[in-house]
N, C-alpha and C positions, 0 to 999 in steps of 0.2 A: 447644512449637510443632513437633511432629513431624508431617510430612505423609506421606500415602501416596504411593507412586511414581505411581499412576494420577492423583492430583490434580495432581501436579507436571507430568506429561506433558500433561494437559488444559490446564493453565494456560499452559504454554509453547506448545502448539499454538494456543491462542486468541490469544496475543500475536503469534505469527508470522503467523497468518491476518490479523489486523487490520493489522499492518505491511505485509503483502503487498498487501492490498486498497488501503490508503492510498497505497502507492508506485505501484501501477498507475493509480489515479485521478489522482495528481499528474502522472505522466508523460503521461497522455492529455490533461490540461488544458494542460500545457506544449506538447505537440505541436500541439494545435488552435490555441493562441494563436500559435505561430510560423508555422503554416500560414496563418492569416488575415493575419499581418503580411506574409508573402512574397507572398500573393495581392494585397494592397493595394499593395505596392511595384510589382509587375508590372502 
């Protein structure tokens, strides 16, 4: 199971990109929910 360095970097980059996009989406969802809650309270 010897991989090429390029394959490893591509795999790591793909995982990092997926994690980054997921985190951004998650934070956006949380911020929108908290914003609606504050607007509803006010």
